[in-house]
VMD Tcl script that draws the C-alpha trace (Angstrom):
set ca {
  {-51.92 32.33 -21.69}
  {-52.79 28.48 -22.10}
  {-51.23 25.87 -19.89}
  {-48.24 24.06 -21.34}
  {-48.68 21.09 -23.31}
  {-47.18 17.79 -22.19}
  {-46.90 15.47 -25.45}
  {-45.23 12.56 -23.46}
  {-48.58 10.60 -23.75}
  {-49.52 11.55 -27.53}
  {-48.91 9.32 -30.39}
  {-46.01 9.79 -32.65}
  {-48.01 9.79 -36.43}
  {-45.18 11.15 -38.37}
  {-41.53 12.40 -38.47}
  {-39.72 15.48 -38.78}
  {-40.03 18.25 -41.72}
  {-37.55 20.48 -41.29}
  {-33.57 20.45 -39.96}
  {-34.26 20.09 -36.30}
  {-35.36 16.71 -34.32}
  {-39.17 16.66 -34.51}
  {-42.46 14.98 -35.21}
  {-46.20 14.86 -35.68}
  {-47.96 14.18 -32.46}
  {-51.69 13.27 -31.95}
  {-53.54 13.83 -28.53}
  {-56.36 11.61 -27.31}
  {-58.92 13.93 -29.06}
  {-57.36 13.71 -32.53}
  {-55.65 17.03 -32.41}
  {-52.40 16.97 -34.11}
  {-49.16 19.06 -33.15}
  {-45.69 19.62 -34.51}
  {-43.17 19.14 -31.99}
  {-39.48 20.51 -32.59}
  {-36.91 19.50 -30.05}
  {-34.27 22.22 -29.91}
  {-30.67 22.13 -28.52}
  {-31.33 24.43 -25.58}
  {-34.25 26.16 -23.50}
  {-32.61 29.29 -25.07}
  {-33.38 28.31 -28.38}
  {-36.85 27.42 -27.82}
  {-37.44 30.55 -25.83}
  {-35.84 32.61 -28.73}
  {-38.46 31.04 -31.50}
  {-41.46 31.33 -28.77}
  {-40.69 35.21 -28.48}
  {-40.23 35.79 -32.33}
  {-43.67 34.08 -32.72}
  {-45.26 36.66 -30.16}
  {-43.52 39.38 -31.77}
  {-45.02 38.05 -35.17}
  {-48.46 37.79 -33.64}
  {-48.22 41.33 -32.18}
  {-47.28 42.72 -35.58}
  {-50.51 40.72 -37.16}
  {-48.00 38.45 -39.04}
  {-49.79 35.12 -39.88}
  {-48.03 32.04 -38.40}
  {-48.67 28.72 -37.10}
  {-50.38 28.65 -33.47}
  {-47.82 28.26 -30.91}
  {-48.23 26.52 -27.85}
  {-45.91 26.32 -24.50}
  {-44.42 23.00 -23.59}
  {-43.69 21.36 -20.36}
  {-40.17 20.58 -21.92}
  {-38.04 23.86 -21.75}
  {-36.44 22.71 -25.06}
  {-39.41 22.02 -27.07}
  {-41.30 24.19 -29.62}
  {-45.09 22.92 -30.46}
  {-47.21 24.42 -33.25}
  {-50.41 23.23 -34.48}
  {-50.60 21.28 -37.27}
  {-52.20 22.00 -40.77}
  {-52.64 20.36 -43.94}
  {-51.07 23.14 -46.05}
  {-52.72 23.93 -49.15}
  {-49.36 25.15 -50.72}
  {-45.77 24.61 -49.28}
  {-43.75 26.85 -51.21}
  {-43.67 30.14 -53.13}
  {-43.07 28.27 -55.94}
  {-46.79 27.47 -56.17}
  {-47.98 30.88 -55.20}
  {-50.47 32.94 -57.39}
  {-50.16 36.63 -57.38}
  {-52.50 37.41 -54.79}
  {-50.35 35.14 -52.54}
  {-47.37 36.76 -53.40}
  {-48.56 40.21 -52.30}
  {-49.92 38.82 -49.18}
  {-46.26 37.49 -48.25}
  {-44.71 40.65 -49.43}
  {-46.68 42.89 -46.98}
  {-44.94 41.14 -43.85}
  {-41.28 42.00 -45.42}
  {-40.67 44.76 -42.63}
  {-41.69 42.10 -39.80}
  {-39.12 39.61 -41.04}
  {-36.45 42.34 -41.39}
  {-37.30 43.68 -37.98}
  {-37.08 40.25 -36.40}
  {-33.76 39.45 -38.35}
  {-35.43 36.52 -39.76}
  {-32.96 35.61 -42.42}
  {-34.79 32.30 -43.28}
  {-38.33 33.88 -43.74}
  {-38.80 32.43 -47.10}
  {-36.55 29.11 -46.50}
  {-33.57 27.77 -48.26}
  {-35.60 26.41 -51.13}
  {-38.59 28.82 -50.62}
  {-40.39 26.27 -48.44}
  {-40.73 28.58 -45.29}
  {-44.05 30.34 -46.58}
  {-47.16 28.16 -47.09}
  {-50.70 28.81 -47.71}
  {-53.70 27.41 -45.52}
  {-57.38 28.31 -46.55}
  {-56.13 31.21 -48.82}
  {-54.05 32.81 -46.05}
  {-50.27 32.82 -46.18}
  {-48.29 31.76 -43.34}
  {-44.83 31.94 -42.29}
  {-44.05 28.19 -41.32}
  {-41.30 28.42 -38.98}
  {-39.67 31.64 -37.04}
  {-36.74 29.59 -35.52}
  {-34.12 31.70 -37.49}
  {-35.60 34.90 -36.11}
  {-33.92 37.11 -33.53}
  {-30.77 35.62 -31.67}
  {-30.22 32.32 -33.90}
  {-29.74 31.14 -37.05}
  {-32.36 28.51 -38.68}
  {-29.76 25.80 -37.56}
  {-29.31 27.17 -34.30}
  {-26.11 29.03 -34.29}
  {-25.97 32.60 -32.77}
  {-26.13 35.49 -34.78}
  {-23.74 37.44 -32.28}
  {-23.19 41.20 -33.65}
  {-25.01 40.72 -36.86}
  {-28.29 40.99 -34.79}
  {-27.79 44.39 -33.69}
  {-29.71 47.85 -33.86}
  {-29.55 48.27 -37.63}
  {-32.01 46.63 -39.86}
  {-30.15 45.75 -42.76}
  {-32.45 42.86 -43.51}
  {-34.97 45.46 -45.29}
  {-32.32 45.32 -48.23}
  {-30.89 42.33 -47.64}
  {-33.90 40.07 -47.75}
  {-34.61 41.83 -51.34}
  {-31.42 41.80 -52.93}
  {-28.93 39.40 -51.73}
  {-28.11 36.45 -53.93}
  {-27.07 34.08 -51.30}
  {-30.68 34.16 -49.96}
  {-32.32 33.57 -53.67}
  {-35.80 32.94 -52.57}
  {-36.19 35.71 -50.21}
  {-34.84 37.99 -53.40}
  {-37.38 36.14 -55.52}
  {-40.27 37.03 -53.60}
  {-39.33 40.37 -52.09}
  {-36.97 41.64 -54.69}
  {-39.79 43.19 -57.03}
  {-41.53 45.13 -54.26}
  {-42.12 48.75 -55.02}
  {-40.61 51.44 -52.80}
  {-44.39 51.95 -51.75}
  {-44.95 48.76 -50.81}
  {-41.98 48.26 -48.77}
  {-42.69 51.68 -47.03}
  {-46.26 50.07 -46.39}
  {-44.78 47.25 -45.03}
  {-42.74 49.14 -42.65}
  {-45.55 51.22 -41.36}
  {-46.87 48.26 -39.70}
  {-43.44 48.10 -37.48}
  {-43.87 51.99 -36.86}
  {-47.37 51.66 -35.70}
  {-46.21 49.20 -32.91}
  {-46.11 51.19 -29.38}
  {-43.22 50.84 -27.22}
  {-45.61 49.66 -24.48}
  {-46.59 46.62 -26.55}
  {-43.30 45.68 -27.69}
  {-41.96 45.73 -24.09}
  {-44.89 44.00 -22.67}
  {-44.55 41.19 -25.39}
  {-41.03 40.54 -24.76}
  {-41.00 40.67 -21.01}
  {-44.44 38.88 -20.37}
  {-42.82 36.08 -22.30}
  {-39.65 35.18 -20.84}
  {-37.61 37.82 -22.68}
  {-35.13 40.57 -21.39}
  {-35.08 44.22 -21.17}
  {-31.89 44.16 -23.30}
  {-34.04 42.14 -26.02}
  {-37.09 44.46 -25.84}
  {-34.56 47.76 -26.02}
  {-32.83 46.30 -29.01}
  {-36.31 45.67 -30.76}
  {-37.17 49.35 -30.00}
  {-33.71 50.47 -31.75}
  {-34.55 48.31 -34.59}
  {-38.34 49.64 -34.83}
  {-36.68 53.12 -34.90}
  {-34.16 52.39 -37.48}
  {-37.04 51.31 -39.72}
  {-38.86 53.90 -39.36}
  {-35.74 56.15 -40.16}
  {-35.34 54.29 -43.29}
  {-38.94 55.07 -44.52}
  {-37.36 58.46 -45.20}
  {-34.50 57.18 -47.30}
  {-36.05 54.27 -49.12}
}
mol new
graphics top color blue
foreach p $ca { graphics top sphere $p radius 0.5 }
foreach p [lrange $ca 0 end-1] q [lrange $ca 1 end] { graphics top cylinder $p $q radius 0.2 }
display resetview
């Protein structure tokens, strides 16, 4: 794990893009980062953990970096080729769809974004641009509470709920075989790797146990989808 980054001496070159206070910062070598300031260390840790689980599952996101400020989330800055699913071609849609179960497993209700802007393309690769809405908190920072439980209802709701229209637009036309193939990506994750990823990155055993329950729930759903 790399050393935490201190952006205090970086140059701010652009403002925020999402709902959280943030900016684009450039270091002395010309490398740019997107830095979000969240309302608490718990929110920042939650997003960091979500990013590590996405990485474990193989789902592409921006590169995340630790910060010396416990309330900050730092990601690499990339000049995206596409910034919304509205511009995706069929191949890019299929790329994005294969990660449905990762979004569902991590309860990322904001996986596609309010206006389809949480999926993007960089060098022909589809990325989830922000995972702050995964796990314990909603995209705007409110706790999910009991809505983030052991049952992965998101494997259905992300494909069907009218109040999440862009998720429905992206995932709603997936075949059952495509959904099953997506779920199999989570089924292949080992208990040891899930535990290690969470505990080594500041998460609790309670969260690790919950994610194992959620993995098992997804596996059981393979037989009823």
